[in-house]
C-alpha distance (Angstrom), angle and dihedral (degrees) to the residues before:
residue distance angle dihedral
M1 . . .
S2 3.75 . .
E3 3.76 119.3 .
Q4 3.80 113.8 -115.1
Q5 3.77 116.5 -118.6
P6 3.80 118.8 -131.7
P7 3.82 114.0 -106.0
L8 3.82 90.9 -121.7
R9 3.76 128.5 27.3
V10 3.81 127.3 -175.9
I11 3.80 106.1 -137.9
S12 3.76 101.1 176.0
G13 3.78 133.1 18.0
D14 3.75 133.7 23.8
A15 3.80 109.9 -79.7
S16 3.78 117.7 -169.7
P17 3.81 119.6 -136.9
E18 3.82 88.7 -106.7
E19 3.80 92.0 55.0
V20 3.80 92.1 48.5
A21 3.81 89.5 49.2
A22 3.81 90.5 50.6
V23 3.81 91.9 51.2
L24 3.80 91.6 48.7
A25 3.81 91.3 49.0
V26 3.81 91.7 51.8
L27 3.80 92.8 47.2
S28 3.79 92.2 47.8
A29 3.80 92.0 49.7
A30 3.80 92.3 47.0
R31 3.77 91.9 50.7
G32 3.79 93.7 54.0
S33 3.75 122.5 -169.4
A34 3.78 120.8 -39.5
E35 3.80 93.7 -136.5
P36 3.76 130.2 21.3
S37 3.76 108.1 -110.2
A38 3.77 116.7 -112.4
P39 3.78 116.0 -117.9
D40 3.77 115.0 -99.9
P41 3.79 112.4 -100.0
R42 3.76 109.9 -111.3
S43 3.74 120.5 -124.9
R44 3.78 113.6 -113.0
W45 3.77 93.2 -162.1
G46 3.80 96.1 102.2
R47 3.80 99.5 39.6
P48 3.81 112.2 138.9
Q49 3.82 89.9 -141.1
L50 3.80 89.6 68.6
R51 3.79 93.7 58.4
S52 3.77 121.4 88.9
A53 3.77 120.5 -134.4
V54 3.78 117.2 -99.6
R55 3.77 114.7 -140.5
A56 3.75 119.2 -137.0
S57 3.78 108.4 -112.4
H58 3.77 139.8 123.9
D59 3.82 91.0 -88.2
G60 3.82 98.2 30.4
W61 3.79 91.0 119.5
V62 3.82 88.9 66.3
G63 3.80 91.6 60.4
S64 3.76 92.8 48.8
G65 3.80 91.5 75.0
R66 3.78 98.2 45.1
P67 3.79 121.7 96.0
G68 3.78 119.5 -119.2
């Protein structure tokens, strides 16, 4: 098997861990994302269109909890 090469190698100089982290952050930001992220699907649970109208009456509160 071939040995994997590190993604970044310091050839010359003495880079501190902070400097290496800064270079990696800049390269990651410059690269951007490979694919645009899809928007999150919205929950339809609370849609007002799914609620039935409740009629005003003396026992209208009873109908507010019934399906359909």
